[in-house]
C-alpha positions as CSV (number, residue, x, y, z in Angstrom):
1,M,70.8,93.3,94.3
2,A,68.9,91.6,91.7
3,K,65.9,93.7,90.6
4,I,62.6,92.0,90.0
5,V,60.8,93.3,86.9
6,D,57.5,92.5,85.5
7,S,57.0,91.6,81.6
8,S,56.8,95.4,80.7
9,G,60.0,96.2,82.4
10,N,58.8,98.0,85.6
11,V,61.0,97.1,88.7
12,V,58.3,95.5,91.3
13,G,60.8,94.4,93.9
14,N,64.4,93.4,94.6
15,I,66.6,90.3,95.9
16,P,69.7,90.8,97.6
17,I,72.0,88.3,96.0
18,D,75.8,87.9,96.9
19,V,77.5,85.9,94.3
20,G,81.2,85.3,94.5
21,V,83.9,82.6,95.1
22,G,82.6,80.8,98.4
23,S,84.5,81.7,101.3
24,S,83.6,78.2,103.2
25,S,85.3,76.4,100.5
26,L,88.5,74.5,100.7
27,V,90.5,74.5,97.4
28,K,93.8,72.5,96.7
29,G,96.9,74.9,96.8
30,Q,95.0,77.8,98.8
31,P,95.5,78.3,102.5
32,A,92.3,77.5,104.5
33,S,91.5,78.9,107.9
34,L,88.5,76.3,109.1
35,T,86.7,77.2,112.3
36,I,85.6,73.9,113.7
37,P,83.1,72.9,116.2
38,P,84.2,74.0,119.8
39,D,83.0,70.6,121.4
40,S,85.4,68.8,119.2
41,L,87.9,70.0,121.3
42,Y,86.3,68.7,124.4
43,G,86.7,71.7,126.5
44,K,90.1,72.1,125.8
45,K,92.2,74.9,124.5
46,P,94.0,74.7,121.1
47,N,97.3,75.2,122.9
48,E,96.0,72.3,124.9
49,V,95.7,69.7,122.1
50,K,97.6,68.1,119.1
51,I,96.3,68.0,115.8
52,T,97.1,66.0,112.4
53,V,95.5,66.9,109.0
54,R,95.7,63.8,106.4
55,D,95.1,64.2,102.8
56,T,93.1,61.6,101.0
57,D,96.3,59.1,100.3
58,G,96.9,59.3,104.0
59,N,99.9,61.9,103.8
60,V,100.3,64.4,107.0
61,V,99.8,67.7,105.8
62,P,101.6,70.7,107.7
63,A,98.8,72.3,110.0
64,S,98.1,74.2,113.1
65,I,95.3,75.3,115.0
66,S,94.5,78.5,116.5
67,M,91.6,80.6,118.2
68,D,89.9,82.9,115.9
69,S,87.3,85.2,117.2
70,G,87.0,82.8,120.0
71,K,86.6,79.9,117.9
72,P,88.9,77.0,117.4
73,T,90.4,77.2,113.8
74,I,92.6,75.0,111.8
75,N,95.0,76.5,109.5
76,F,97.0,74.4,106.4
77,T,97.2,74.2,102.9
78,P,95.5,71.5,100.9
79,T,97.8,70.0,98.2
80,T,95.2,67.7,96.2
81,P,91.3,67.3,96.0
82,G,89.4,64.8,98.1
83,I,88.4,64.2,101.5
84,Y,90.9,65.2,104.4
85,L,90.7,63.8,107.8
86,T,91.7,66.0,110.7
87,T,92.4,64.1,114.0
88,V,92.4,66.0,117.2
89,Y,94.3,64.6,120.2
90,D,94.9,65.7,123.7
91,Q,98.5,66.3,125.1
92,S,98.5,62.6,126.2
93,G,97.8,61.5,122.5
94,Q,94.4,60.2,123.5
95,L,91.8,60.8,120.5
96,L,89.3,63.6,120.8
97,S,87.7,63.7,117.5
98,Q,88.2,63.5,114.1
99,I,86.4,65.7,111.1
100,P,86.1,65.1,107.8
101,L,87.1,67.9,105.4
102,D,86.0,68.1,101.6
103,V,88.9,70.0,99.5
104,E,87.9,70.8,96.2
105,D,89.8,71.1,93.0
106,K,88.7,74.5,92.2
107,P,86.6,77.2,94.1
108,H,82.7,76.9,93.6
109,I,80.5,79.8,93.2
110,S,78.0,80.6,95.6
111,F,75.1,82.8,96.6
112,K,72.7,83.9,99.4
113,S,69.2,84.9,98.3
114,P,66.6,85.7,100.9
115,S,62.8,85.3,100.4
116,V,61.6,88.7,99.0
117,K,58.1,90.3,99.6
118,L,56.2,90.9,96.7
119,P,53.9,93.9,96.0
120,R,50.3,93.4,96.5
121,G,48.5,91.9,94.2
122,I,51.0,89.4,92.8
123,D,50.3,86.0,93.7
124,P,53.5,83.9,95.1
125,E,51.9,80.6,93.9
126,S,51.6,81.7,90.1
127,T,54.7,83.8,90.2
128,R,57.5,82.5,87.7
129,S,60.9,84.2,86.9
130,V,64.0,84.3,84.8
131,V,67.3,84.8,85.7
132,I,69.7,87.0,83.3
133,G,73.4,86.3,84.7
134,P,76.3,88.9,84.3
135,D,77.1,87.9,80.8
136,G,73.3,88.2,79.5
137,T,72.3,84.7,79.6
138,V,69.4,83.2,80.9
139,V,70.3,80.9,84.1
140,P,68.0,78.0,84.8
141,S,66.0,78.8,88.0
142,T,63.2,78.1,90.1
143,T,60.5,80.0,91.6
144,V,59.8,79.3,95.2
145,P,56.8,80.7,96.9
146,V,57.3,81.9,100.6
147,G,54.2,82.4,102.5
148,R,51.2,84.3,101.2
149,D,53.2,87.3,99.9
150,A,57.1,86.5,99.0
151,V,59.1,84.1,97.0
152,K,62.7,83.0,96.8
153,V,64.6,82.3,93.3
154,D,66.8,79.3,93.6
155,F,69.4,78.9,90.9
156,K,73.1,78.2,90.3
157,P,75.3,81.0,89.8
158,T,77.4,80.7,86.7
159,L,79.9,83.4,87.2
160,P,80.7,86.2,90.0
161,G,78.6,89.1,89.1
162,R,75.1,91.0,89.3
163,Y,72.2,88.9,88.5
164,E,68.8,90.2,87.5
165,T,65.5,88.2,87.9
166,R,62.2,89.2,85.6
167,V,58.8,87.9,86.6
168,V,56.9,86.5,83.9
């Protein structure tokens, strides 16, 4: 939870911010379980299809397909960063779909920051903020008005941890 404090240090609101290693990122050397769109199976179940995952050089990467919470999921471990291509076939070998997957060299840091309602009397259009990272450094940010009484603070986290937003 990031606190919104005014220039006097009074807490005037909170923005829930969850900062951590992105769970949807595909990273080389780390096992991946990626949910794919059900329509990529064209109505077939995972046991009725075959998949092939190829890395950026076209090499086949060992992979499987399963159902996870009722959704088709591809399971594999990327070996290098780059764009991988998952090809889905029916049992007779007919192509059903192809799904490109972007594999990163390192995990990225991600967060979700919903808009926050401001206290009465604070104008979202004139509100500016400063974001302080978990290590105490100022993180570049943009304050975006949302409606007449709320803002969203956009920033790219530098580290996992707690961030504080100060209204200035």
